C-alpha positions in Angstrom: 50.4 13.1 39.4 49.3 12.6 35.8 47.4 9.4 36.8 45.4 11.2 39.5 44.4 13.9 36.9 43.3 11.2 34.5 41.3 9.4 37.1 39.6 12.7 38.2 38.8 13.6 34.6 37.4 10.2 33.8 35.3 10.2 37.0 33.9 13.7 36.3 33.0 12.8 32.7 31.3 9.5 33.8 29.3 11.4 36.5 28.3 14.1 33.9 27.2 11.4 31.5 25.1 9.7 34.2 23.5 13.0 35.2 22.9 13.9 31.5 21.2 10.6 30.6 19.0 10.8 33.8 17.9 14.3 32.9 17.2 13.3 29.3 15.1 10.3 30.4 13.2 12.6 32.8 12.4 15.1 29.9 11.2 12.2 27.8 8.9 10.9 30.5 7.5 14.4 31.2 6.9 14.9 27.5 5.1 11.5 27.2 2.9 12.4 30.2 2.1 15.8 28.7 1.1 14.3 25.3 -1.1 11.7 27.2 -2.8 14.4 29.1 -3.4 16.4 25.9 -4.9 13.4 24.2 -7.2 12.6 27.1 -8.4 16.3 27.3 -9.1 16.3 23.6 -11.3 13.1 23.9 -14.8 14.6 24.3 -16.9 11.4 24.1 -15.3 8.7 26.2 -16.1 5.1 25.2 -15.9 3.4 28.6 -15.0 -0.3 28.8 -14.0 -2.5 31.7 -10.2 -2.5 32.1 -8.2 -5.7 32.3 -8.2 -5.8 36.0 -12.0 -5.7 36.2 -12.0 -3.0 38.9 -11.8 0.2 36.8 -13.1 1.6 33.6 -10.9 2.7 30.7 -11.7 4.8 27.6 -11.0 2.8 24.5 -10.3 6.0 22.6 -7.8 7.9 24.7 -6.9 5.4 27.5 -8.1 7.5 30.4 -8.9 5.4 33.5 -11.7 6.1 35.9 -12.2 5.3 39.5 -13.1 1.8 40.8 -16.3 0.3 39.6 -17.6 -1.2 42.8 -15.6 -0.3 45.9 -15.3 -3.3 48.2 -16.5 -2.7 51.7 -15.2 -4.7 54.6 -17.9 -6.8 56.1 -18.0 -8.0 59.6 -17.9 -11.8 59.8 -20.6 -11.9 62.6 -23.3 -10.1 60.5 -25.5 -12.0 58.1 -28.0 -11.1 55.5 -31.8 -11.4 56.3 -32.2 -14.2 53.8 -29.7 -16.5 55.5 -31.5 -16.6 58.9 -33.1 -19.9 59.8 -36.6 -19.9 61.3 
């Protein structure tokens, strides 16, 4: 009977530890996101530069990212440009 009580207590303490650490990590992530949002809102003059991926712009002062630079449009393979037509 004592062994069952010990196993139950250890299981509950372990489960409580896992839930506690997960909650603490969530609080840290939300705090980091809040500070990032505050920093981006405080940046009045964004200095836009092309991001590493080459598809978006990123502010070098606050790290805020913009939408895509040039959205790619799917082209039909059977259409051609006027300059590529032969006489």
